C-alpha positions in Angstrom: 134.0 116.9 104.5 134.6 115.5 108.0 131.8 113.3 109.3 131.0 115.7 112.2 130.8 118.7 109.9 128.3 116.8 107.7 125.7 116.4 110.3 123.6 118.6 112.5 120.8 118.4 115.0 117.6 120.4 115.2 115.8 120.7 118.5 112.1 120.7 117.8 110.9 121.6 121.3 110.7 124.8 123.2 112.0 123.2 126.3 112.4 126.6 128.1 108.6 126.7 128.5 108.0 125.2 132.0 104.9 123.3 133.0 103.0 126.0 135.0 101.4 123.7 137.6 101.2 125.1 141.1 102.8 123.3 144.0 103.3 124.0 147.7 106.5 121.9 147.9 109.8 123.9 147.9 112.1 121.0 146.9 112.3 120.8 143.1 113.8 117.3 143.4 110.8 116.1 145.5 108.4 117.7 143.1 110.0 116.0 140.1 110.1 112.6 141.8 106.4 112.7 142.8 105.2 114.1 139.5 107.2 111.5 137.6 105.2 108.8 139.5 102.0 110.7 139.0 102.6 111.0 135.2 103.4 107.3 134.9 100.2 106.2 136.8 97.9 108.7 135.2 99.2 108.0 131.7 98.4 104.3 132.1 94.9 105.0 133.5 94.0 107.6 130.9 95.0 105.2 128.2 93.0 102.3 129.8 89.9 104.3 130.9 90.0 107.7 129.2 90.4 111.0 131.0 86.7 111.5 132.0 86.4 107.9 133.3 89.4 108.2 135.6 89.0 110.0 138.9 91.7 111.6 141.1 91.0 109.0 143.7 91.6 106.3 141.1 95.0 107.8 140.4 95.9 108.2 144.0 95.0 104.6 144.9 97.7 103.5 142.4 100.3 105.9 143.8 102.4 105.8 146.9 100.9 108.9 148.4 97.4 109.9 149.6 94.9 112.5 148.2 96.0 115.2 150.6 99.6 114.8 149.4 98.6 114.8 145.8 97.1 118.2 146.1 100.4 119.6 147.2 101.7 118.8 143.7 98.7 119.5 141.5 95.4 121.4 142.0 93.1 119.4 139.8 92.8 116.5 137.4 93.4 118.9 134.4 96.8 119.6 135.9 97.6 115.9 135.8 96.5 115.7 132.1 98.8 118.7 131.3 101.8 117.1 133.0 101.1 113.9 131.0 100.9 115.9 127.7 104.0 117.9 128.4 105.9 114.7 129.4 105.0 113.1 126.1 106.0 116.1 124.0 109.3 116.4 125.9 110.0 112.7 125.3 109.3 113.1 121.6 111.4 116.2 121.4 114.4 114.5 123.1 114.3 111.6 120.7 113.8 113.7 117.5 116.7 116.0 118.5 119.0 112.9 118.4 118.5 112.6 114.6 121.7 113.7 112.8 120.8 115.7 109.8 122.9 116.6 106.8 123.3 120.3 106.1 124.7 119.5 102.6 121.5 117.7 101.6 118.0 118.9 102.5 116.7 115.8 100.8 118.6 113.5 103.0 117.8 115.6 106.1 114.1 115.2 105.4 114.5 111.4 104.9 116.3 111.1 108.2 114.0 113.4 110.1 110.8 111.8 108.7 112.2 108.2 109.4 113.1 109.1 112.9 109.8 110.8 113.6 107.8 107.8 112.3 109.7 105.5 114.5 109.0 107.8 117.5 105.3 108.1 116.6 105.1 104.3 116.4 106.8 104.0 119.8 104.4 106.5 121.5 101.4 105.7 119.3 99.0 105.1 122.2 100.1 108.3 124.0 99.7 110.3 120.8 96.2 109.0 120.3 95.5 110.0 123.9 96.8 113.5 123.3 94.7 114.0 120.2 91.6 112.8 122.1 92.0 114.7 125.4 94.0 117.9 124.9 90.8 119.8 124.1 89.7 119.4 127.7 92.6 121.4 129.0 92.1 125.0 130.1 93.2 127.6 127.6 96.7 128.4 128.8 97.8 124.8 129.3 96.2 123.8 126.0 98.1 126.6 124.3 101.4 125.4 125.8 100.9 121.9 124.6 99.9 123.1 121.1 103.1 125.2 121.1 105.2 122.1 121.6 103.4 120.3 118.8 103.9 123.4 116.6 107.6 123.2 117.2 107.7 119.8 115.6 106.1 121.3 112.5 108.8 124.0 112.6 111.4 121.3 112.7 110.2 120.0 109.3 109.4 123.5 108.0 113.1 124.5 108.5 114.3 121.5 106.4 111.8 122.3 103.6 112.7 126.0 103.6 116.4 125.0 103.2 115.5 122.7 100.3 113.6 125.5 98.6 116.5 127.9 99.0 118.9 125.3 97.7 116.8 124.7 94.6 116.1 121.1 95.5 112.5 121.5 96.5 109.7 123.3 94.7 108.5 126.6 95.9 105.8 125.3 98.2 104.6 126.9 101.5 107.2 125.5 103.9 105.0 125.6 107.0 102.2 123.8 105.2 104.7 121.2 103.9 106.0 120.8 107.5 102.5 120.2 108.8 101.9 117.6 106.1 105.0 115.7 107.0 104.1 115.7 110.7 100.6 114.6 110.1 101.7 111.8 107.7 104.0 110.6 110.5 101.1 110.6 113.0 99.1 108.3 110.7 101.1 105.4 112.1 99.8 106.4 115.6 96.2 107.3 114.7 95.5 104.4 112.3 98.0 101.8 113.6 95.7 98.8 112.9 94.9 99.9 109.3 98.6 100.5 108.5 99.7 97.2 110.1 97.2 95.3 107.9 98.8 96.8 104.8 102.6 97.2 105.5 105.2 97.0 108.1 106.8 100.2 109.5 109.8 100.2 107.2 107.6 99.8 104.1 105.2 102.5 105.4 108.1 104.9 105.7 109.5 104.1 102.3 106.0 104.5 100.6 105.4 107.9 102.4 108.9 109.2 101.5 108.3 108.4 97.9 105.0 110.3 98.0 106.5 113.2 99.8 109.4 113.6 97.5 107.2 113.2 94.4 105.5 116.4 95.4 108.5 118.3 96.8 111.4 117.6 94.6 112.1 119.9 91.6 113.2 116.8 89.6 111.7 113.7 91.3 113.1 111.4 88.6 116.6 112.4 89.6 116.2 111.5 93.2 119.4 110.2 94.5 119.8 106.6 95.7 122.7 104.2 96.3 125.2 105.6 98.8 123.0 108.4 100.0 120.2 105.9 100.7 122.5 103.6 102.5 123.8 106.4 104.7 120.3 107.5 105.5 119.2 104.0 106.4 122.3 103.5 108.6 121.6 106.8 110.4 118.0 105.8 110.9 119.0 102.5 112.3 121.2 104.2 114.9 118.4 106.5 116.0 116.0 103.5 116.2 118.5 101.6 118.4 118.8 104.6 120.8 115.0 105.0 120.8 114.4 101.3 121.7 117.1 101.4 124.4 115.5 104.3 126.2 
């Protein structure tokens, strides 16, 4: 089978869902530029001080525009938190979509997807902790939009598991629940970074968790393939890691 035919990509994010934050500025380019600066400054401050201990004036003092200008791009501090959350989820989605999966092997696809997502979760570990801590303070509609983008990551793994069940490779488990498990295991590297680092490095964490995941998923765990398949998976994961570090 040609190499291009042996790989595929899944897009985990609903990128057509826009950030519904009001603005009085008519130029999309200007809005994007100002909000990019706002997201960068606010993310740094929310990480350092927390959402509630950071005021709008604190954020503005670190930006190149004043308070009056800021309110042309957002209407409140919760809007800023929403922009920060959506920017994080879009960044995660872009990187996860780069993972090249194998339609001929749900097992290998799950290895590649899980490896890629663990690397992404490690890169954005502080931002993911921020999202877990602060998303509950968003108003209902923005909070639902952020949760929808998180849910789409679960759907990414759910689809792989469902394909494995259909192919007879995975046991007949609830695919959605299995997808949630895989995502949450990946988030462990972000939520408990210090504990994990005291035990293993990132590569060993991924290997251990993959062994555990497949022990519960595979119809015949003892027949799990290795050798060439494992080498190809590792090579693909290395390519994704290099692209992630470069961005």
